[in-house]
C-alpha positions, 0 to 999 in steps of 0.5 A, a space after each residue: 850815480 851818487 859816487 859822481 856827487 861825492 867830490 862835489 860834496 867835499 868841495 862844498 864842506 871844504 869852502 864851508 869850513 874856510 868860510 866859516 871862520 870869517 877871517 880874510 887876509 888884507 896884506 901888510 907892510 906901511 899901508 897896514 901901519 899907516 892905517 893903525 897910525 891914523 886911527 882916531 885913538 892912535 895915541 891909545 893904541 901906542 899906549 897900550 903897545 908901549 906896555 909891551 915894549 912895542 911902540 907904534 911907530 917902531 913896529 913892522 906890520 907883517 900882515 892884517 886880518 879882518 873878520 866881519 864877525 865880533 865876538 862880543 862876549 870874549 871882548 867884553 862889549 855890551 853891542 856892536 854894529 854891522 861896520 864893526 869888524 875883528 881885526 888881527 895884526 901879525 907884526 914884528 916889535 922893534 926897540 929903538 935900536 931896531 932890534 927885534 924886541 921878542 925872540 920869536 919875532 912875530 906878535 899879534 894884536 886884536 881889536 875891534 874897529 869899524 870895517 875900514 880900520 879907521 874908527 875905534 870907540 871908547 868902548 872898543 879900546 878895551 878890545 886892545 889884545 896883545 899876543 907873543 905869538 901865533 900859538 896865543 892868538 890861536 888859543 884865545 880866538 877859535 875862529 882865527 885858529 880855524 882860519 889859520 889852520 885851513 889857510 894851508 889847505 889846497 883844494 885841488 889836490 885834495 879833490 884830484 886824489 878824492 876823484 881818483 879814490 871815487 873812481 877806483 871804488 867805481 871801478 874806473 881808472 882816471 889815469 
């Protein structure tokens, strides 16, 4: 009887693991870039990105990710509201001639903004953080690392294998 519950317990743990990170993928492309360009502090964002040779008008937004949790300690914020979220932007920076600025091509940026990625307060401007690679952002942000590492997990095949193992232990075959 208890062996029948094992796959359900495993599924619950897997779902909790993926959900615990709090991250979700929003998509990318022009809509992502337009949201960045329409931020109330787009000029400050562009100034920040220029320090990394990545002008806002020349970057290509690959994907945007959102987390409803803001790590106030990591970002140095005294407080946040329920409307504040952490965003990670996966992007490629291009120079004026259209050549990728960085050899590894994909860079990341994190920032704190409202849930619609429209408003950034003056204190949230300090949360702009640039990363040269996926490894760099995953080293700095454990929850993003958890999300990216779990994104490749496919629970259905895993559950199928687990069910076969449980059935074999119970002396039955599912084949």
